[in-house]
C-alpha positions in Angstrom: 163.0 73.0 127.2 161.6 76.7 127.7 161.1 77.0 123.9 158.9 73.9 124.2 156.8 75.3 127.1 156.3 78.8 125.4 155.4 76.7 122.1 153.2 74.7 124.1 151.3 77.8 125.7 151.1 79.6 122.4 149.4 76.3 121.0 147.2 76.4 123.9 146.3 80.1 123.4 146.0 80.0 119.5 142.0 78.5 119.6 141.2 81.2 122.4 142.9 83.8 120.1 140.9 82.5 116.8 137.6 82.4 118.8 138.0 85.9 119.6 138.6 86.8 116.2 135.9 85.0 114.7 133.5 86.5 117.5 134.6 90.4 116.8 132.2 91.8 114.4 132.9 95.1 112.6 129.9 97.7 112.9 131.2 100.1 110.2 129.6 103.5 109.9 127.8 104.5 106.6 126.0 107.3 104.8 122.2 107.7 105.4 120.1 105.1 103.7 117.8 108.1 102.6 120.3 110.9 101.5 117.2 113.0 100.0 115.0 113.1 102.9 116.2 116.1 105.2 113.5 115.3 107.8 114.9 111.9 108.4 118.5 113.1 108.3 117.6 116.0 110.7 117.3 113.0 113.4 119.6 111.4 115.6 120.0 108.2 113.9 123.3 106.0 113.5 123.6 104.3 109.9 125.6 101.2 109.9 126.8 98.2 108.1 127.4 94.9 110.1 129.8 92.4 108.7 129.1 89.0 109.4 130.0 85.5 107.8 127.7 84.6 104.8 127.9 81.0 106.0 128.2 80.9 109.8 129.5 77.5 109.8 132.5 79.0 107.9 133.1 81.9 110.2 136.4 82.8 108.3 135.0 82.7 105.0 133.1 85.1 102.8 131.2 88.0 104.5 128.3 90.1 103.9 127.0 93.5 105.0 123.8 93.8 107.2 122.3 97.4 107.1 121.4 98.7 110.4 119.7 102.2 111.4 119.6 102.8 115.2 117.1 105.6 116.1 118.5 106.7 119.3 116.4 107.4 122.1 114.8 111.0 122.5 115.3 110.8 126.3 118.3 111.5 128.2 118.4 108.1 130.2 121.7 106.1 130.0 119.5 102.8 130.1 118.4 102.9 126.4 116.0 99.9 126.7 116.6 98.8 123.1 114.1 97.5 120.9 115.2 95.5 117.8 112.4 95.2 115.1 112.4 92.1 112.6 110.2 92.7 109.7 108.2 89.7 108.1 107.6 88.8 104.3 109.9 87.1 104.3 112.0 89.2 102.0 111.3 92.6 103.5 113.7 94.7 105.1 113.0 96.8 108.4 114.5 100.3 107.2 112.2 101.1 104.4 109.5 101.7 107.1 111.7 104.2 109.1 108.9 106.9 108.8 106.7 104.7 111.2 109.4 105.0 113.9 110.5 108.6 114.0 107.6 109.5 116.3 106.8 106.3 117.5 106.0 106.5 121.6 108.7 103.5 122.0 111.4 106.0 121.0 110.7 108.1 124.1 112.6 105.8 126.3 114.3 103.1 124.0 116.6 103.1 121.2 115.1 101.5 118.4 117.2 99.2 116.0 115.8 98.7 112.6 117.8 95.9 110.6 117.6 95.0 106.8 118.0 91.1 107.4 120.4 89.3 105.0 119.2 89.6 101.3 116.9 92.4 101.8 116.8 96.0 101.4 120.1 98.1 101.7 121.9 94.8 102.9 124.7 93.5 100.5 124.7 91.6 98.4 121.5 92.8 96.9 119.3 89.8 95.7 116.5 90.4 93.3 115.0 93.9 94.2 113.1 94.0 90.9 111.7 90.8 90.7 108.3 92.0 92.5 107.9 94.3 89.5 108.3 91.5 87.2 105.5 89.4 89.1 103.3 92.6 88.9 103.8 92.8 85.2 102.7 88.7 85.0 99.7 89.6 87.2 98.7 92.4 84.9 98.3 90.0 81.8 95.2 88.5 80.5 95.9 85.0 81.0 94.8 82.0 83.5 96.5 81.2 86.8 98.6 78.4 85.3 100.3 80.8 82.8 100.8 83.1 85.8 102.5 80.5 87.6 104.5 79.3 85.0 105.9 82.6 83.9 106.4 83.3 87.8 108.5 80.3 88.0 110.7 81.1 85.0 111.3 84.6 86.4 112.2 83.1 90.0 114.4 80.9 88.4 116.4 83.5 86.4 116.9 85.3 89.8 118.0 82.1 91.5 120.5 81.7 88.5 121.9 85.4 88.8 122.6 84.7 92.6 124.3 81.6 91.7 126.3 83.3 89.2 127.6 85.7 91.8 128.3 82.8 93.9 126.0 83.5 96.6 125.2 80.6 99.2 121.5 80.4 98.9 121.4 77.8 101.8 122.7 80.5 104.3 119.9 82.8 104.0 117.3 81.4 106.7 116.0 82.3 110.1 119.0 80.3 111.9 121.3 82.6 110.1 119.4 85.8 110.9 119.4 84.9 114.5 123.0 84.5 114.5 123.1 87.9 112.7 121.1 89.3 115.5 123.1 88.1 118.2 126.1 89.3 116.6 124.5 92.9 116.1 123.6 93.0 119.8 127.0 92.6 120.8 128.6 94.8 118.4 126.1 97.6 119.8 127.4 96.7 123.2 123.6 96.1 124.3 123.5 93.6 127.3 119.8 92.6 126.4 117.1 93.9 124.1 113.4 93.8 123.5 112.8 91.7 120.3 109.8 92.8 118.2 108.9 90.5 115.3 105.8 91.0 113.0 104.2 88.5 110.4 106.8 86.0 109.3 109.6 88.1 111.4 107.8 86.3 114.4 109.0 83.0 113.2 112.4 84.5 112.9 112.1 86.0 116.4 111.1 82.7 117.9 114.1 81.0 116.2 116.1 83.8 117.9 114.7 83.4 121.3 115.1 79.8 121.0 118.8 79.7 120.1 119.9 82.9 122.0 117.5 83.2 125.1 120.3 85.2 127.1 119.6 88.0 124.5 116.1 88.3 125.2 114.6 91.4 127.5 111.2 90.8 126.3 109.5 89.3 123.4 106.8 90.9 121.2 105.1 88.6 118.4 102.6 90.4 116.3 100.4 88.4 113.8 102.2 85.2 114.7 103.4 82.1 112.9 102.4 79.3 115.5 103.2 76.3 113.2 105.4 76.8 110.0 104.2 73.3 108.8 100.6 74.7 108.6 101.5 78.0 107.1 100.4 77.1 103.5 97.9 74.2 104.2 95.4 76.3 105.7 95.9 79.4 103.7 92.4 79.0 101.9 90.8 78.4 105.2 92.1 81.4 106.9 91.2 83.6 104.3 87.7 82.5 103.9 87.0 82.5 107.7 88.1 86.4 107.5 86.1 87.2 104.7 83.0 85.5 106.3 83.4 87.8 109.3 83.0 90.7 106.7 79.9 89.1 104.9 78.3 88.6 108.6 79.4 91.8 109.9 77.7 93.6 106.7 74.8 91.7 107.0 74.3 92.6 110.9 75.0 96.3 110.0 71.6 97.7 108.8 73.4 100.5 106.8 76.0 98.2 105.1 73.0 95.6 104.6 70.9 98.3 103.0 73.4 99.5 100.5 75.2 96.1 99.8 72.4 93.4 100.0 73.7 90.0 99.6 77.4 90.8 99.9 78.7 87.2 100.0 76.6 86.4 96.9 78.0 89.5 95.1 81.3 88.2 95.9 80.9 84.7 94.3 79.2 86.2 91.3 82.1 88.6 90.8 84.4 85.4 90.6 82.1 83.8 87.9 81.9 87.3 86.0 85.6 87.9 86.0 86.5 84.1 85.1 84.4 84.3 82.0 85.5 88.4 81.3 88.3 90.0 82.7 88.2 93.7 82.9 91.3 95.5 81.4 91.9 99.1 82.7 94.5 101.8 81.9 97.2 102.3 84.3 100.2 104.6 84.9 103.2 103.3 82.7 105.5 103.9 85.8 103.9 101.0 87.6 103.4 98.8 84.6 105.3 99.7 81.4 102.4 98.4 79.2 100.2 100.7 80.7 97.4 98.0 81.1 96.2 95.9 83.9 93.8 93.1 83.4 91.8 91.9 86.2 90.7 88.2 86.3 89.2 86.2 89.0 92.4 85.5 90.9 93.4 88.8 90.8 89.9 89.8 92.5 90.6 87.2 95.0 94.1 88.2 96.1 93.1 91.7 96.0 90.1 91.1 98.7 92.6 89.2 100.6 95.1 91.7 100.9 92.3 94.4 101.7 91.9 92.2 105.0 95.3 93.0 106.0 94.1 96.4 107.3 91.5 97.9 109.4 90.7 100.8 107.3 90.7 98.5 104.2 88.4 96.2 105.9 85.8 99.1 106.2 85.8 99.8 102.5 85.8 96.0 101.4 81.8 95.9 100.8 82.3 98.9 98.4 85.6 97.4 96.9 83.6 94.1 96.2 80.5 96.1 94.7 82.8 97.9 92.3 84.6 95.1 91.3 81.0 93.6 90.6 80.0 96.7 88.4 83.3 96.4 86.7 84.1 100.3 87.3 87.1 100.7 85.6 87.9 104.5 86.8 88.2 103.2 90.3 89.7 99.8 89.8 92.6 101.4 87.9 93.7 103.1 91.4 94.0 99.8 93.0 97.0 98.6 91.0 99.3 100.9 92.9 98.1 98.8 96.1 99.0 95.6 94.3 102.6 97.1 93.5 102.9 97.7 97.2 102.2 94.2 98.1 105.1 92.9 95.7 107.6 95.3 97.3 109.3 92.1 98.8 112.7 91.0 97.8 111.4 87.7 96.2 115.2 86.5 95.9 115.3 86.3 99.8 111.7 85.2 99.8 112.3 82.0 98.1 115.6 81.5 99.9 113.5 81.6 103.2 110.3 80.2 102.1 111.7 77.1 100.2 114.0 76.3 103.0 111.7 76.3 106.1 107.9 76.8 104.9 107.2 74.9 101.9 109.3 71.5 102.5 106.8 71.0 105.7 103.6 71.8 103.8 101.6 70.1 101.1 100.3 70.9 97.9 97.9 68.1 98.4 96.6 69.5 101.7 96.4 72.9 99.9 94.3 71.6 97.2 92.2 69.3 99.5 91.2 72.1 101.7 90.1 74.1 98.7 87.5 71.6 97.8 85.6 72.7 100.9 84.9 76.2 99.1 83.9 75.0 95.5 82.4 78.5 94.7 85.8 80.2 95.2 87.3 78.2 92.1 90.5 77.0 93.7 92.6 78.4 96.7 94.8 81.6 96.1 97.1 81.0 93.0 99.1 83.9 94.6 100.1 81.5 97.3 99.8 78.2 95.6 102.4 79.2 93.0 105.2 79.0 95.7 104.8 75.2 95.7 105.5 75.4 92.0 108.6 77.8 92.5 110.1 76.1 95.5 110.1 72.6 93.4 112.0 74.2 90.7 114.3 76.3 93.4 114.7 73.3 95.4 116.1 70.8 92.5 119.2 69.1 93.4 118.8 69.7 97.2 118.5 66.6 99.4 114.9 66.8 100.9 115.9 64.5 103.7 118.3 67.0 105.1 115.5 69.6 105.6 115.2 69.6 109.3 112.4 71.7 111.0 113.9 74.4 113.0 114.0 73.2 116.8 112.0 75.5 119.0 112.0 73.4 122.0 113.5 75.8 124.4 110.6 78.3 124.1 108.6 76.7 126.8 111.5 77.3 129.2 112.0 81.4 128.2 111.2 83.2 131.4 111.2 86.6 129.8 107.3 88.4 129.3 105.8 87.6 125.8 103.2 90.1 124.5 101.4 88.4 121.4 99.3 90.6 119.1 96.2 88.8 116.9 93.8 90.8 114.6 90.5 89.2 114.3 90.2 89.8 110.5 93.5 88.6 109.7 93.6 86.2 106.6 97.2 84.9 106.7 98.0 84.6 110.5 94.6 84.1 111.9 93.7 85.0 115.5 93.8 81.4 116.5 97.8 81.6 115.8 97.9 83.9 118.8 95.9 81.5 121.2 98.2 78.9 120.3 101.6 80.7 120.5 100.9 82.5 123.7 100.7 79.1 125.4 103.9 78.2 124.6 105.5 80.8 127.0 105.4 80.8 130.8 104.7 84.5 130.9 102.6 85.3 127.6 100.0 87.9 127.5 97.5 87.9 124.5 96.1 90.9 123.0 93.3 90.5 120.8 92.3 93.5 118.3 88.3 92.5 117.3 88.5 95.2 114.2 91.7 94.9 113.1 93.4 92.7 110.5 97.2 92.0 110.0 99.7 93.6 112.4 97.4 95.2 114.8 100.4 96.6 116.8 101.1 99.3 114.4 97.6 101.1 115.2 97.6 104.0 117.6 96.1 101.8 120.4 98.5 99.0 119.6 101.4 101.2 119.6 100.2 102.7 123.2 99.9 99.0 124.4 103.3 98.0 123.2 105.3 101.2 124.7 103.4 100.4 128.0 104.7 96.8 127.8 108.1 97.6 127.0 108.4 100.3 129.8 106.5 97.7 132.4 107.0 94.3 131.1 105.9 93.0 134.5 102.4 94.4 134.2 99.6 93.5 132.2 99.0 96.1 129.5 95.7 97.8 129.5 93.8 96.6 126.4 90.5 98.7 127.0 91.1 100.6 123.6 90.7 97.4 121.5 88.0 96.1 123.7 85.9 99.4 123.5 85.8 99.3 119.7 84.6 95.7 118.7 82.6 96.5 115.7 83.6 97.4 112.1 82.2 100.6 110.8 81.7 99.8 107.2 82.0 102.7 104.6 78.5 103.6 103.1 77.2 106.2 101.0 80.1 107.3 99.0 79.7 109.3 95.6 81.9 107.2 93.4 84.0 109.1 91.1 87.5 108.1 89.6 88.5 111.9 89.1 89.0 112.2 93.1 91.8 109.4 93.4 93.6 111.1 90.4 93.3 114.6 92.2 94.4 113.3 95.5 97.4 111.6 94.0 98.2 114.8 92.2 98.3 116.6 95.5 100.3 113.9 97.3 103.0 113.7 94.5 102.6 117.5 94.3 104.6 118.5 91.1 105.1 122.3 90.7 105.8 122.2 87.0 102.3 120.3 86.4 100.4 122.5 88.7 102.0 126.1 88.0 99.5 126.7 85.0 96.6 125.7 87.4 97.8 127.8 90.0 98.5 130.8 87.8 94.9 130.4 86.5 93.8 130.6 90.2 95.8 133.7 90.9 94.3 135.3 87.7 90.6 134.5 89.1 91.5 136.0 92.6 93.0 139.2 91.0 89.9 139.5 88.5 87.5 138.8 91.2 88.9 141.8 93.3 89.3 144.3 90.5 85.9 143.6 89.0 84.3 143.9 92.1 86.0 147.3 92.9 85.3 148.5 89.2 81.7 147.5 89.5 81.3 149.7 92.6 83.3 152.4 91.5 82.2 153.0 88.0 78.3 152.3 87.8 78.3 154.1 84.3 79.8 151.2 82.7 78.4 149.7 79.5 75.8 147.1 80.2 77.7 144.6 78.2 80.7 145.1 80.3 78.8 144.8 83.4 77.3 141.7 82.4 80.7 140.2 81.4 82.2 141.1 84.6 79.6 139.8 86.6 79.7 136.6 84.8 83.3 136.3 85.3 83.1 137.1 89.0 80.3 134.3 89.3 82.2 131.7 87.4 85.7 132.4 89.1 83.8 132.2 92.6 82.1 128.6 91.6 85.4 127.4 90.3 87.3 128.6 93.4 84.5 127.3 95.6 84.9 123.7 93.7 88.5 123.6 94.0 89.0 124.6 97.5 85.9 122.4 98.6 87.5 119.3 96.9 91.0 120.0 98.7 89.3 120.2 102.0 86.7 117.2 101.6 89.9 115.0 100.3 91.8 116.1 103.4 89.0 115.6 105.8 88.1 112.2 104.2 92.0 111.2 104.4 92.2 111.6 108.2 89.0 109.7 108.5 89.8 106.7 106.0 92.1 107.8 103.1 91.1 104.6 101.5 87.7 105.9 100.5 89.3 108.5 98.0 90.3 105.4 95.9 86.4 105.3 95.0 85.4 109.1 95.6 83.9 111.0 98.6 81.3 110.8 101.1 77.8 111.5 99.6 77.5 114.5 102.1 80.0 116.2 99.7 78.5 115.6 96.5 77.3 119.0 95.8 80.9 120.0 94.8 80.3 117.9 91.6 77.0 120.2 91.1 79.1 123.1 91.7 81.8 121.9 89.3 79.2 121.2 86.5 77.9 124.6 87.3 81.2 126.2 86.9 81.8 124.5 83.6 78.4 125.4 82.3 79.0 129.2 83.3 82.4 128.9 81.8 81.0 128.1 78.3 78.3 130.8 78.8 81.2 133.6 79.4 83.2 132.4 76.3 80.3 132.4 74.3 79.0 135.7 75.5 82.4 137.3 75.0 82.4 135.9 71.3 79.0 137.4 70.5 79.7 141.1 72.0 83.5 141.3 71.6 83.3 144.4 69.6 81.1 146.2 72.5 83.3 144.7 75.4 86.3 146.8 76.9 89.6 145.4 77.8 89.5 142.7 75.5 92.9 141.0 76.2 92.2 141.0 79.8 88.9 139.3 79.6 90.4 137.0 77.0 93.1 136.1 79.6 90.6 135.3 82.2 88.4 133.2 80.1 91.4 131.2 79.1 92.3 130.7 82.6 88.5 129.5 83.6 88.9 127.2 80.5 92.4 126.0 81.7 90.7 124.8 85.2 88.1 123.2 83.2 90.8 121.2 81.4 92.5 120.3 84.8 88.9 118.9 85.9 88.7 116.9 82.8 92.3 115.6 82.9 91.7 114.3 86.4 88.4 112.4 85.6 86.0 114.6 87.6 83.7 115.2 84.5 83.4 111.8 83.5 
C-alpha cells in the first residue's frame, strides 16, 4: 500500500518536474561576436547564446541558439532598469548595430539587451545571409522589373530549399515564436520586468510580445510603428508618394531650393521616363558587385528615392539626388550602389519566413495594383516590394491558407504600462498616420511626432534624449520641444559636384596604409624640400639663377599641393559633420576654390618637370630634384585616381 502511495505521489509530481525542465532555458557564455574590434571588447558586455525550442509546441524537441549581447549599465545602481531592443526588417538582427549603443544615453542607467532574433545575425542556425547580395546582383542587371522579380523568386526558392534540406521548421520562425524567445530570455537573465523597444517591423513583434506576455513589460517604445499588418503592403505606393510629395512641396516653398531645383516634381517623373527608355550603366567596386557594373533603370531610381526618405540627412539631399539622376551623372551615381547594398543586408530567409507567414497572406496584390493606378506617371508601384507577393506565392506552396490566422492583439488595449510612440513625418514605409492610430490602442500612450524625420526618429540625438527621459521617468510626458522647434527641412543647395570627393572620402574612411604609403612618403618629401630649399635660398644668395628658379618653382608647387590636400581633408571632415551624404556628390560651393588650387598645382607640376628637362645640365643636385618632381607627379596621379581631375 505504501508503495502504491509513493507511486501515486511520484506520478503527481512528474508533470511539475517536466514543466520545470521545459521552462529552464540554458543561457550559455560565448566569445565576443566582434573578435577584431578592440573598442567593443574593452566594454562591459556579456555575450550569450540562449537555447530555446525551435518549435515551442514541441518544447522537448530540437533546440536553436539565440545570440544575445548584454551591454551592462555604466552606473552602479543595483536596479539596472533593462531595455531589450527588437530590430525590424523583418530579418535584421539587433547585435550588428552595437556601435550605436556603446555611448547611448540609455546605458547610463540601464542594461541594454541586444538580440539577434531567430534566423538572423549570429543566431543559429544561420539562414541565407548571402541572399541579399544575390538580390543586389539581380538589381544591377539591365533588365525589366518582371525579369528582376522572376530571378528574385528563383534565388529565394533556392534559399528555402536549402533550409528544408537542413530540416529547419520554417513555420516556427515568426513573431509568436520570437515573443516566446524574449520571455524565455527575460527569465534566463533574471529580470523581473524590462522596457521593450521595437523599431519598424520590430514594433509589430513587440506588440505581439506585449499582448502575449503583458507581465514582462515595464514600458513599451514603438518607433515607426506598424499599426495594421493587413495594410502593410496594400498602401505601400500611397505611403511612398505622400512622403515624396512633402519633399516636392518643401523644396517649392524654400526659395533657395526652388531656385536651384525648379520643377522638382516634373524632374522626378521625367527621370522615370528617361530611365525607362535608356537605363544608366556605371562602374562599381567589384567587391560589391562581382561584374563591376550596375545598371540603374526606372525601378532602381524609384527605390533609391524611397530609401532616401528613411533618413533626415538623406531627405536634405533628395532634390540634388533627383537632379543628378536626371543628368545621368555616372561619377556621383556610382557611390549610391553602396547604399543599395546596405539596404539589402537583411537575412532574407528569415524575412520571407516572417513576411510570407504574417504579412502577405493578409494583403492583396490586386489592392496593391489598384492603388498604383492613382499614380499613373509613377508607372506602377515599387517592384522592390511588389515582388514579395510573387516570392511568397511560391514560398507558401503546399501551405493551407485557411490555417493562417492573424495574430491576436486584443489584449493591447488593457495594457496599463506607459507606451511611447515615435513617428517621422517623411517616413515612406510606416507613415506618421500609423503613429496616431497605434497610440490610440493603449491606455497610457504618448505620441512623439518628428516633423523633419523619416524612419526611426528615436535614433536621432533628440530622439535618444526623449527616449532616455521616458525610460527614466515613464510616468511623465517627455519634453518634445527639440523636435517641435525644428520643423522645416533644410535642403542642401550650392554643391560643387565632383565624383572624386566621395572616392577620396572613402579612401580616408577605409584607410589602407599600403595604399597610402607612397602618397604619405611623397608628402613628407615635399615638406622636407620646402624647408631645405627655403633655408638654402636664404643662406646662399649666390646660387645660379637656374637653381634658384627651380627651387622657387618646387617650393610654390609643393605648397599648392599641400594646401589642396589639407584643404580637401578639412573640408571633407567639416562637411561630414554637417551632412556626410553631401560627400556622395561633392563639397559645398564655398570650398570650390580647392579645385582651382588643385589644377594650379597640376599645371605648376608640369611646368616644373618641363623646366627641369630643359635646364637639366645647369641644375645642381639633379637626383634630389628628380625625386621631388617624382613626388609631385605621384600626388597628381593620386588626384587622377580618385577622380578629382575629371
